[in-house]
N, C-alpha and C positions, 0 to 999 in steps of 0.2 A: 739749216733750214735757210729757207734764201729769200731774200726781199727784193719786189722789185720796183721801190719806190724814190720817184725822183725828189732832188728837194723840196722839201713840201712850199709849196707857192704861200707868200706874206700878204696881207692886204695892206703891208705900210712898209716895202723896203728903205724907203727914204729913209724912216723914224728910226728902224734897226741899222742901218748905215750910220746916222746921228749918233743914235749910242754906244756903239763899239767906236767912234771916234773921240767922243767925250769919255772913253774911258780910257782910252791910249796918251789922251792929252793929260790925263790926270797920274800916271804912273809916275813922272818924276818930280811931281808934287808928293806923293805918296809916298817912294822914297826917301823924303828931303824929311816927313814927318817919322817915319819909322823908328828912328832911334827915342825918341821923346814920348814914341805912345808902346814900345817896352818897358819903359820907365816908370811910363806914366800906371800902367797895366791896364789900358782902354785905349782906343782909338779918340781921337779927338774931336771934339763937338764940330771944331771947323771942317771936318773932313765930311762928318753928318750933314749938314748943310749942303755941302761940294755934292753929293752922292742926290740930295733932294733937287737941288737947282739942275742936277742933269736928267732927273728923271728916274735914277735906276730903282730905286722903291715902287714907280708902278708899272714898272714892265708886265708884273703878271697881273695886278689889280683890274680890277673890274671896272670898267669905262662910267658905269653907275656912278662911281665913285672916283672920278675924273684917275683912274686909272690908263694903261694901255691896250691891255689885252696881248699882247707880243706873244710871241709863243717863246717856248724853255729854251730852244736853240737861243736865242736873244741873250738870256739872262745867262746861260752857261758863258756864254762869249766875253758877255760884259765882265764876268765873274773870273774868268781867267787871265782876263789884260790887267784888271784890279789887283789879280795875284802876283804879276810880276812885280808890281810894287810895293804891296805888302800882303805877308800871308793872313796875318790876321785881322786885318783889313777885310780880305777878301772872305772869310770864315763868317765876317758879323753881316758882310753885304747877303752873305748865302743865306744865312738864320733868319735876318731879320726881313732879309726881300722875298725870302720864300710866302710869309706868313699871309700877306695880303691873297696870296692866291688861295688857304686855307679859309682865310675871313670870308672870300667868295663863295663858299659852300654853307657857312650859317644862314641861321634864321635870319630874315631881313630885318627883324630889329634890332640883332645884336650888331648887324652889321653899319645899320646907321647909328646906333651908341657910339660905334668907332668912328667911323666917318666923318658924319652927318654934319659936326661942325668946322671938320678940319678933315679932308683927305691927305694930308700927310702926317696923319698920325699914326707913328709906329709902334708895332708888337713885338715883344721878347718871347720866350718859350722856355719851360723844360716839360720836356715830354714823359720823362719816368714813372710810372704810376706809385706814387708815393704820397699820393693825397689820404687822407680821411675822409670818406662820404656818408653825411645823413640826408635819408629819405625828410622832407618838410613839404607843406604846401605851398605848391609855384616852383619848385624846383628842389634845390640840397644846400646842407650845411656841409661848408669846406673846409678843414684845415689840414697843415703838411710844410714841410719843408724840402725843400728841392734844389741841388744844385747846378750848376753850371750853366746859367742861363745867360748866355752870351748876348753883349749891348744894350742889359738892360738895364741902365742907368741911359738910357737915351729914349727909351721907350715908356709910352704913359701907358699901355695895355700887356698883360701876361696872358699866354696859352696855358696852361698847367696841365698835366696826366693825374689820372687815378681810375681805379676799379670802382665800378658801380655795381653791388653787390642786388637783386632783386629782394624787396620785401617779404614775397613770399616763398624765398629760395631758391639755390639752384645758381648754377654758372656765374660768374660778374662781368661785367661788360666793359670795354677802356672806353672813357669819354674825355675830350680835354676841354677845363672848363676857362672860359676866358673874363678876365678879372680886370678892374681899371685901378690903376696906381694907386689909389688909397685905400684899396683893399688888402694890400699887401707890401710885407717890408723888404728892402734888398741888402743883404748882409755881406759886407764886403770881407770875402774868402780869396780871392784869386789870387793864387802865388803857386806859379808852374813854371814848367821848364821847358813847353813849348807854347804856342799859341800865347803867349804871355801877354799879348795885346788886345783880347777881347774882351777881356773885363767879364768873365763868366761867373757872375755873382750869384750868392743863393737867394734865393728866394723863399718867405715863409708866410703863412697866411694863417690867421687864428682865430676858425670858428664864425666863418663868411658865410654870408647867404649868399646862392650862384642861379637865379632863376632858371628855367628849362631851359630856355630861349637862347642862352648865355653858351649851352654846352654842344660839343658835335661829336656823335657817337661814329668810334671806329669801322662800325660795322657799313655806315652811311658813305665813308667814305671809300669804302673796298665795293658795295655793292650798287654804288652810283645811284644812290636814294638820297642826298643830298638836298635839306630845307632849301638851300641859296638856289637852286635850279628855277624856284618859282621866278626870282629874278634877272638871275645871269644865263643868259642863252647862249654863250660863246662856246660853241664844240670843245676850245680848251680846257672847260672846265671839267669835261668829261675822262680826261688823263685821271687813272686815280693818285690821288693827294699822295700819296706814298714812292710811287715812281721819282715825284718831283723833287720829295724832301733827301734821300739818301744822296741825288745828285750835288745838290746844295753841300752836302758838307763834304764832300769829297772832290770838288773839284779845284776849291785852292789847292790841293794838291799839283794836281795837273799843272798850274800855273805858277807856281813856286818853282817846279821840280824843271820848267822851259825856262824860268828865271836863272836857276843855277847853271844852266847847261849852255846860255848866253854867256854868265861869268866865268867859265871854265874856257869856252874858246875865247874870249876877249885875254884872259891870263897867259893862257899859252903860248902868245908871241912874245912873253916878257920873262917865263921861268924856264929853266933849263932841265932836262933830263939828266941821268946817269952817264947817260951814252959819249959827250956831254952834249948835242943836239939839240937846239931849240927843241922844244914839248910838240910845238905844233907840227913838225916834221917827223915824229914818232908814227910809225904805219902803226903800231899797236894802241896807242891815243887815237888814232885817225879812227880807226877800227870802232873803240868804243864809244866815241863821241856819235859815229854814224849809226851803231846799235842805239843807244839812246835817243836820237834824233827818230828814228823809225818806231822803236816804241811808244813815244810822245806821240808822234802821228796817228798811231792805229788806236792808241786810247780815244784821241778825241775823233777820229773818225768814226768808230763804231758809236759813240755818244751821239754824238749830230745823226747819224745814222738811225740810232733807234729813237730819237725825239721825231725824226721825219716821220717814223712808220705810225709812233704814236697819236701825233697828231692827225694822221691820214685815217687812221683806222677810228680814232675817237671821231673825226667830223664825216667819215666817208663809207665807213664798213661798221658802222653799228656798236663799234665799241672793241676795245681789246681783248682778243683770247687768252683766255688765263695762260696758255702754254706761254705766249710773248709776254704777260705781264712778269713771270717767273723768271724768264730769259733774261730780260731789261733788268730785274734786281740781282739776278746775277752778275752783269755785267758790269753794275754800278758798284760793286763789291769788292770787285777785281782793281779797280781801281788803285788804292792805294799799293796792293802787291806787286802790282806794275809799275808804279811809276819808282819804288825803290828798286824795280832792277835799275834804273837809269844813275842810280847814286853811288 
């Protein structure tokens, strides 16, 4: 399959460049904080405030609620740089920072409840369909216990997954339920070997009413029939939600591996190999470094090319063809496998 799409034209190149520079400026700060973040099992409030000040959480947020509506290319470039400072922090930025895009797909009333008083409001998530749902007048009663809600302690709302069975019977439908902080409990359970600083805690809900307008149907996201289109007209939001979320959770590995390669190159001048010449002068090591650099460049190039194609198709070609949706998801699924080749 061949694409003939140049880099997608940005409506605000200056703001894009500013975002990248802000991320680069924060790299040494994130490295300095990383040890304490790992010890505390969560990223510090100071980092969240730095990200708010930098505007990172607004990159994909609707302009109606103070966002920038920049393209996903910008978001991932920022995330890659943040991962070069701290991978856990980049993970939280990816997960929490992608939610404003999904919120833009919700009914206007739900968006107003989240952002109306504070456009800087943050939302966490746990998408596994673990909720128990009961139909009631005006909406649903929801109960359940979800795991791995990254950055949840910094957020005022949560997106939680559940299957909704039709009252008349038949196949269930997946929905994401939007709940305010007072409607759920956060349980401190995050003791992990990796991504230690993500604070990916459990979320518990007990028989809480969720109005219909605070749910989002997976079918609407897939078929591009989202109720949020009534107020959010940017073609950005015609990119299927699932295409972006899978990148938000794989991109940190790309940035962290780029940092790993930097550290190896820096250390090669000081560590001796068994020949016993300098490791930096060892031709086998040089070949491995070159292979890793090319692999990382390839992953990044494919990701950004796919973003450009998505933006072009969503805005100028009437939508993203199904065959391309499948290919883009497949490409996203390869990121972790490919970065492991560099390790």
